[in-house]
A tleap script that builds the chain and sets N, CA, C and O, in Angstrom:
source leaprc.protein.ff14SB
mol = sequence {
  NMET SER THR PHE ASP ILE VAL PHE LEU ILE
  ALA LEU ALA ILE LEU LEU VAL LEU ILE VAL
  TYR GLY THR ILE VAL LYS ASN ARG TRP GLY
  ILE PRO PHE VAL ILE PRO ASN CYS PRO ARG
  CYS GLY LYS LYS VAL SER PHE ILE ARG VAL
  PRO LYS SER VAL GLY GLN PHE VAL TRP GLY
  GLY TYR THR CYS SER ALA CYS GLY CYS GLU
  ILE ASP LYS TYR GLY ARG GLU ILE PRO CLYS
}
set mol.1.N position { 0.825 -1.889 18.188 }
set mol.1.CA position { 1.989 -1.511 17.370 }
set mol.1.C position { 1.694 -0.099 16.794 }
set mol.1.O position { 0.561 0.150 16.380 }
set mol.2.N position { 2.663 0.815 16.756 }
set mol.2.CA position { 2.552 2.091 16.418 }
set mol.2.C position { 2.757 2.282 14.967 }
set mol.2.O position { 3.263 1.384 14.294 }
set mol.3.N position { 2.339 3.561 14.381 }
set mol.3.CA position { 2.617 3.730 13.067 }
set mol.3.C position { 4.135 3.591 12.460 }
set mol.3.O position { 4.438 3.089 11.377 }
set mol.4.N position { 4.988 4.152 13.415 }
set mol.4.CA position { 6.380 4.015 13.114 }
set mol.4.C position { 6.848 2.650 12.811 }
set mol.4.O position { 7.507 2.374 11.808 }
set mol.5.N position { 6.445 1.718 13.806 }
set mol.5.CA position { 6.728 0.287 13.708 }
set mol.5.C position { 6.324 -0.321 12.405 }
set mol.5.O position { 7.057 -1.118 11.819 }
set mol.6.N position { 5.048 0.089 11.908 }
set mol.6.CA position { 4.527 -0.471 10.757 }
set mol.6.C position { 5.469 0.073 9.387 }
set mol.6.O position { 6.082 -0.630 8.583 }
set mol.7.N position { 5.372 1.270 9.422 }
set mol.7.CA position { 6.408 1.841 8.294 }
set mol.7.C position { 7.858 1.339 8.367 }
set mol.7.O position { 8.411 1.074 7.300 }
set mol.8.N position { 8.578 1.171 9.608 }
set mol.8.CA position { 9.737 0.406 9.599 }
set mol.8.C position { 9.685 -0.880 9.039 }
set mol.8.O position { 10.604 -1.193 8.282 }
set mol.9.N position { 8.725 -1.744 9.279 }
set mol.9.CA position { 8.645 -3.066 8.924 }
set mol.9.C position { 8.345 -3.243 7.360 }
set mol.9.O position { 8.764 -4.182 6.683 }
set mol.10.N position { 7.573 -2.214 6.909 }
set mol.10.CA position { 7.355 -2.211 5.394 }
set mol.10.C position { 8.700 -1.743 4.735 }
set mol.10.O position { 9.093 -2.331 3.728 }
set mol.11.N position { 9.418 -0.704 5.270 }
set mol.11.CA position { 10.538 -0.269 4.701 }
set mol.11.C position { 11.714 -1.636 4.658 }
set mol.11.O position { 12.493 -1.871 3.735 }
set mol.12.N position { 11.585 -2.292 5.741 }
set mol.12.CA position { 12.639 -3.405 5.755 }
set mol.12.C position { 12.286 -4.601 5.053 }
set mol.12.O position { 13.103 -5.452 4.701 }
set mol.13.N position { 10.878 -4.654 4.828 }
set mol.13.CA position { 10.565 -5.723 3.868 }
set mol.13.C position { 10.789 -5.399 2.448 }
set mol.13.O position { 11.070 -6.332 1.695 }
set mol.14.N position { 10.710 -4.291 2.016 }
set mol.14.CA position { 11.046 -3.662 0.778 }
set mol.14.C position { 12.621 -3.810 0.348 }
set mol.14.O position { 13.088 -4.063 -0.763 }
set mol.15.N position { 13.179 -3.607 1.395 }
set mol.15.CA position { 14.857 -3.890 1.159 }
set mol.15.C position { 15.192 -5.167 1.156 }
set mol.15.O position { 16.157 -5.473 0.456 }
set mol.16.N position { 14.594 -6.077 1.813 }
set mol.16.CA position { 14.782 -7.424 1.789 }
set mol.16.C position { 14.514 -8.001 0.273 }
set mol.16.O position { 15.316 -8.677 -0.372 }
set mol.17.N position { 13.220 -7.587 -0.148 }
set mol.17.CA position { 12.945 -8.056 -1.517 }
set mol.17.C position { 13.889 -7.538 -2.656 }
set mol.17.O position { 14.085 -8.188 -3.683 }
set mol.18.N position { 14.463 -6.314 -2.397 }
set mol.18.CA position { 15.391 -5.802 -3.167 }
set mol.18.C position { 16.715 -6.625 -3.278 }
set mol.18.O position { 17.305 -6.833 -4.338 }
set mol.19.N position { 17.071 -7.027 -2.153 }
set mol.19.CA position { 18.415 -7.734 -1.921 }
set mol.19.C position { 18.237 -9.133 -2.608 }
set mol.19.O position { 19.147 -9.680 -3.233 }
set mol.20.N position { 16.956 -9.676 -2.433 }
set mol.20.CA position { 16.764 -11.201 -2.773 }
set mol.20.C position { 16.797 -11.089 -4.268 }
set mol.20.O position { 17.528 -11.802 -4.955 }
set mol.21.N position { 15.994 -10.182 -4.757 }
set mol.21.CA position { 16.022 -9.968 -6.231 }
set mol.21.C position { 17.012 -9.642 -6.958 }
set mol.21.O position { 17.144 -10.089 -8.097 }
set mol.22.N position { 17.847 -8.821 -6.409 }
set mol.22.CA position { 19.125 -8.420 -6.862 }
set mol.22.C position { 20.296 -9.682 -6.901 }
set mol.22.O position { 21.174 -9.866 -7.744 }
set mol.23.N position { 20.027 -10.349 -5.871 }
set mol.23.CA position { 20.968 -11.741 -5.950 }
set mol.23.C position { 20.661 -12.739 -6.883 }
set mol.23.O position { 21.551 -13.418 -7.396 }
set mol.24.N position { 19.317 -12.901 -7.178 }
set mol.24.CA position { 18.802 -13.747 -8.325 }
set mol.24.C position { 19.337 -13.290 -9.749 }
set mol.24.O position { 19.925 -13.983 -10.578 }
set mol.25.N position { 18.973 -11.900 -9.826 }
set mol.25.CA position { 19.220 -11.466 -11.315 }
set mol.25.C position { 20.527 -10.843 -11.433 }
set mol.25.O position { 20.792 -10.253 -12.481 }
set mol.26.N position { 21.406 -10.900 -10.460 }
set mol.26.CA position { 22.798 -10.229 -10.443 }
set mol.26.C position { 22.854 -8.912 -10.692 }
set mol.26.O position { 23.582 -8.581 -11.627 }
set mol.27.N position { 22.119 -7.836 -9.943 }
set mol.27.CA position { 22.126 -6.437 -10.167 }
set mol.27.C position { 22.970 -5.948 -9.049 }
set mol.27.O position { 23.565 -6.736 -8.313 }
set mol.28.N position { 23.044 -4.442 -8.885 }
set mol.28.CA position { 23.939 -3.927 -7.706 }
set mol.28.C position { 23.479 -3.989 -6.424 }
set mol.28.O position { 24.115 -3.578 -5.454 }
set mol.29.N position { 22.332 -4.517 -6.381 }
set mol.29.CA position { 21.520 -4.755 -4.840 }
set mol.29.C position { 21.814 -6.009 -4.329 }
set mol.29.O position { 21.628 -6.249 -3.136 }
set mol.30.N position { 22.303 -6.928 -5.184 }
set mol.30.CA position { 22.461 -8.365 -5.034 }
set mol.30.C position { 23.642 -8.623 -4.009 }
set mol.30.O position { 24.279 -7.643 -3.624 }
set mol.31.N position { 23.972 -9.895 -3.541 }
set mol.31.CA position { 24.968 -10.215 -2.819 }
set mol.31.C position { 25.685 -11.394 -3.237 }
set mol.31.O position { 25.237 -12.528 -3.067 }
set mol.32.N position { 26.887 -11.120 -3.828 }
set mol.32.CA position { 27.691 -12.420 -4.652 }
set mol.32.C position { 28.109 -13.318 -3.441 }
set mol.32.O position { 28.414 -12.823 -2.356 }
set mol.33.N position { 28.108 -14.592 -3.669 }
set mol.33.CA position { 28.606 -15.631 -3.008 }
set mol.33.C position { 29.900 -16.317 -3.332 }
set mol.33.O position { 30.259 -17.284 -2.661 }
set mol.34.N position { 30.593 -15.877 -4.297 }
set mol.34.CA position { 31.958 -16.466 -4.894 }
set mol.34.C position { 32.913 -15.198 -5.076 }
set mol.34.O position { 32.486 -14.065 -5.297 }
set mol.35.N position { 33.973 -15.464 -4.981 }
set mol.35.CA position { 34.960 -14.420 -5.458 }
set mol.35.C position { 35.497 -14.731 -6.816 }
set mol.35.O position { 36.112 -15.763 -7.084 }
set mol.36.N position { 35.195 -13.666 -7.747 }
set mol.36.CA position { 35.332 -13.852 -9.134 }
set mol.36.C position { 36.462 -13.925 -9.738 }
set mol.36.O position { 37.349 -13.602 -8.947 }
set mol.37.N position { 36.967 -14.255 -10.994 }
set mol.37.CA position { 37.972 -14.335 -11.731 }
set mol.37.C position { 38.013 -13.156 -12.593 }
set mol.37.O position { 36.966 -12.663 -13.012 }
set mol.38.N position { 39.239 -12.641 -12.902 }
set mol.38.CA position { 39.414 -11.486 -13.908 }
set mol.38.C position { 38.820 -12.011 -15.186 }
set mol.38.O position { 39.227 -13.098 -15.596 }
set mol.39.N position { 37.763 -11.256 -15.959 }
set mol.39.CA position { 37.088 -11.832 -17.349 }
set mol.39.C position { 38.264 -11.591 -18.450 }
set mol.39.O position { 38.164 -12.172 -19.531 }
set mol.40.N position { 39.413 -10.713 -18.185 }
set mol.40.CA position { 40.362 -10.744 -19.270 }
set mol.40.C position { 41.615 -11.790 -19.117 }
set mol.40.O position { 41.907 -12.635 -19.964 }
set mol.41.N position { 42.196 -11.605 -18.064 }
set mol.41.CA position { 43.308 -12.602 -17.701 }
set mol.41.C position { 43.028 -13.789 -16.841 }
set mol.41.O position { 43.890 -14.657 -16.701 }
set mol.42.N position { 41.890 -13.866 -16.270 }
set mol.42.CA position { 41.434 -15.031 -15.749 }
set mol.42.C position { 42.067 -15.305 -14.196 }
set mol.42.O position { 41.778 -16.283 -13.506 }
set mol.43.N position { 42.911 -14.319 -13.843 }
set mol.43.CA position { 43.420 -14.234 -12.562 }
set mol.43.C position { 42.313 -14.184 -11.461 }
set mol.43.O position { 41.357 -13.425 -11.623 }
set mol.44.N position { 42.410 -14.968 -10.346 }
set mol.44.CA position { 41.448 -14.811 -9.147 }
set mol.44.C position { 41.805 -13.414 -8.598 }
set mol.44.O position { 42.986 -13.079 -8.507 }
set mol.45.N position { 40.783 -12.582 -8.227 }
set mol.45.CA position { 41.012 -11.352 -7.478 }
set mol.45.C position { 41.178 -11.707 -6.072 }
set mol.45.O position { 40.875 -12.804 -5.604 }
set mol.46.N position { 41.704 -10.666 -5.378 }
set mol.46.CA position { 42.101 -10.924 -4.130 }
set mol.46.C position { 40.894 -11.017 -3.012 }
set mol.46.O position { 40.044 -10.131 -3.105 }
set mol.47.N position { 40.735 -11.940 -2.022 }
set mol.47.CA position { 39.731 -11.824 -1.065 }
set mol.47.C position { 39.415 -10.342 -0.300 }
set mol.47.O position { 38.354 -9.918 0.158 }
set mol.48.N position { 40.717 -9.746 -0.346 }
set mol.48.CA position { 40.526 -8.613 0.540 }
set mol.48.C position { 40.315 -7.404 -0.619 }
set mol.48.O position { 41.184 -7.097 -1.436 }
set mol.49.N position { 39.123 -6.849 -0.532 }
set mol.49.CA position { 38.922 -5.758 -1.558 }
set mol.49.C position { 39.325 -4.612 -1.230 }
set mol.49.O position { 38.999 -4.194 -0.119 }
set mol.50.N position { 40.007 -3.930 -1.957 }
set mol.50.CA position { 40.445 -2.340 -1.729 }
set mol.50.C position { 39.741 -1.718 -2.952 }
set mol.50.O position { 40.140 -1.969 -4.089 }
set mol.51.N position { 38.775 -0.970 -2.732 }
set mol.51.CA position { 38.133 -0.155 -3.754 }
set mol.51.C position { 38.895 0.930 -4.432 }
set mol.51.O position { 39.574 1.740 -3.800 }
set mol.52.N position { 38.775 0.935 -5.708 }
set mol.52.CA position { 39.562 2.103 -6.214 }
set mol.52.C position { 38.855 3.237 -6.746 }
set mol.52.O position { 39.412 4.200 -7.272 }
set mol.53.N position { 37.452 3.081 -6.579 }
set mol.53.CA position { 36.651 4.320 -6.993 }
set mol.53.C position { 35.280 4.152 -5.966 }
set mol.53.O position { 34.969 3.144 -5.333 }
set mol.54.N position { 34.642 5.326 -6.005 }
set mol.54.CA position { 33.426 5.573 -5.309 }
set mol.54.C position { 32.543 4.423 -5.493 }
set mol.54.O position { 32.138 3.724 -4.564 }
set mol.55.N position { 32.223 4.234 -6.885 }
set mol.55.CA position { 31.110 3.099 -7.125 }
set mol.55.C position { 31.793 1.774 -6.698 }
set mol.55.O position { 31.024 0.922 -6.254 }
set mol.56.N position { 33.031 1.478 -6.754 }
set mol.56.CA position { 33.503 0.098 -6.143 }
set mol.56.C position { 33.249 0.073 -4.655 }
set mol.56.O position { 32.967 -0.945 -4.023 }
set mol.57.N position { 33.375 1.276 -4.158 }
set mol.57.CA position { 33.242 1.414 -2.606 }
set mol.57.C position { 31.762 1.100 -2.317 }
set mol.57.O position { 31.543 0.205 -1.501 }
set mol.58.N position { 30.683 1.754 -2.911 }
set mol.58.CA position { 29.340 1.811 -2.549 }
set mol.58.C position { 28.733 0.327 -3.135 }
set mol.58.O position { 27.996 -0.297 -2.372 }
set mol.59.N position { 29.017 -0.222 -4.419 }
set mol.59.CA position { 28.415 -1.177 -5.026 }
set mol.59.C position { 29.152 -2.472 -4.995 }
set mol.59.O position { 28.510 -3.515 -5.118 }
set mol.60.N position { 30.423 -2.495 -4.843 }
set mol.60.CA position { 31.110 -3.476 -4.688 }
set mol.60.C position { 32.051 -3.618 -6.004 }
set mol.60.O position { 31.956 -2.737 -6.859 }
set mol.61.N position { 32.820 -4.533 -6.168 }
set mol.61.CA position { 33.606 -4.609 -7.535 }
set mol.61.C position { 35.276 -4.530 -7.126 }
set mol.61.O position { 35.679 -4.214 -6.006 }
set mol.62.N position { 36.132 -4.882 -8.266 }
set mol.62.CA position { 37.490 -5.065 -7.879 }
set mol.62.C position { 38.107 -4.452 -9.252 }
set mol.62.O position { 37.542 -4.177 -10.310 }
set mol.63.N position { 39.312 -4.348 -8.904 }
set mol.63.CA position { 40.386 -3.828 -10.094 }
set mol.63.C position { 41.449 -4.853 -10.226 }
set mol.63.O position { 42.272 -4.953 -9.316 }
set mol.64.N position { 41.513 -5.579 -11.204 }
set mol.64.CA position { 42.347 -6.740 -11.492 }
set mol.64.C position { 43.797 -6.140 -11.185 }
set mol.64.O position { 44.147 -5.097 -11.738 }
set mol.65.N position { 44.665 -6.841 -10.261 }
set mol.65.CA position { 46.164 -6.355 -9.930 }
set mol.65.C position { 47.181 -6.835 -11.090 }
set mol.65.O position { 48.358 -6.476 -11.094 }
set mol.66.N position { 46.610 -7.693 -12.089 }
set mol.66.CA position { 47.669 -8.031 -13.112 }
set mol.66.C position { 47.345 -7.110 -14.273 }
set mol.66.O position { 48.267 -6.465 -14.773 }
set mol.67.N position { 46.018 -6.989 -14.775 }
set mol.67.CA position { 45.682 -6.397 -15.965 }
set mol.67.C position { 45.060 -5.142 -15.795 }
set mol.67.O position { 44.850 -4.592 -16.876 }
set mol.68.N position { 44.668 -4.458 -14.739 }
set mol.68.CA position { 44.066 -3.373 -14.358 }
set mol.68.C position { 42.559 -3.331 -14.845 }
set mol.68.O position { 42.017 -2.231 -14.948 }
set mol.69.N position { 41.977 -4.300 -15.098 }
set mol.69.CA position { 40.564 -4.505 -15.457 }
set mol.69.C position { 39.460 -4.075 -14.462 }
set mol.69.O position { 39.566 -4.669 -13.389 }
set mol.70.N position { 38.674 -3.409 -14.513 }
set mol.70.CA position { 37.592 -3.220 -13.720 }
set mol.70.C position { 36.538 -4.208 -13.810 }
set mol.70.O position { 35.992 -4.522 -14.868 }
set mol.71.N position { 36.226 -4.762 -12.501 }
set mol.71.CA position { 35.334 -5.962 -12.444 }
set mol.71.C position { 34.239 -5.440 -11.442 }
set mol.71.O position { 34.474 -4.789 -10.424 }
set mol.72.N position { 32.990 -5.837 -11.902 }
set mol.72.CA position { 31.850 -5.681 -10.883 }
set mol.72.C position { 31.905 -6.827 -10.045 }
set mol.72.O position { 32.644 -7.772 -10.320 }
set mol.73.N position { 31.073 -6.806 -8.901 }
set mol.73.CA position { 31.069 -8.026 -7.786 }
set mol.73.C position { 30.802 -9.285 -8.293 }
set mol.73.O position { 31.205 -10.289 -7.707 }
set mol.74.N position { 30.085 -9.348 -9.447 }
set mol.74.CA position { 29.905 -10.514 -9.994 }
set mol.74.C position { 30.882 -11.124 -11.028 }
set mol.74.O position { 30.531 -12.121 -11.658 }
set mol.75.N position { 31.986 -10.611 -11.207 }
set mol.75.CA position { 32.991 -10.885 -12.237 }
set mol.75.C position { 32.947 -10.496 -13.579 }
set mol.75.O position { 33.679 -11.018 -14.420 }
set mol.76.N position { 32.062 -9.529 -13.864 }
set mol.76.CA position { 31.805 -9.061 -15.303 }
set mol.76.C position { 32.543 -7.703 -15.399 }
set mol.76.O position { 32.496 -6.849 -14.513 }
set mol.77.N position { 33.206 -7.591 -16.523 }
set mol.77.CA position { 33.916 -6.413 -16.764 }
set mol.77.C position { 33.212 -5.164 -17.006 }
set mol.77.O position { 32.261 -5.184 -17.787 }
set mol.78.N position { 33.579 -4.000 -16.398 }
set mol.78.CA position { 32.867 -2.812 -16.465 }
set mol.78.C position { 33.341 -1.963 -17.583 }
set mol.78.O position { 34.495 -1.537 -17.534 }
set mol.79.N position { 32.635 -1.694 -18.504 }
set mol.79.CA position { 33.072 -0.916 -19.589 }
set mol.79.C position { 33.598 0.493 -19.339 }
set mol.79.O position { 33.132 1.132 -18.395 }
set mol.80.N position { 34.407 0.945 -20.015 }
set mol.80.CA position { 34.910 2.333 -19.656 }
set mol.80.C position { 34.412 3.460 -20.715 }
set mol.80.O position { 34.737 4.637 -20.562 }
savepdb mol mol.pdb
quit
C-alpha cells in the first residue's frame, strides 16, 4: 500500500466522520432524511429543490413558495 493510498483512506475516513457527526447534531455537514415543513406557515416544501442562493446550493436549504421564508435543510428558519 502506497503513501497516497494511506493519505486517501485517512481523508475519506475524516469525511465520513464529519458526515455521520453532522447528521447526528444536524449541522451543515449532515444529511437530512425527511423533507421539512416551513416553520412559519407550515406548508410542505417541494421535493424538487431549486436553490435561491449560493448557500442553499452548497449546503442545502429551501425557500418557502408561500411565505418566502428561507429554511435550512433540516426545516429551521435561517435568520436574515
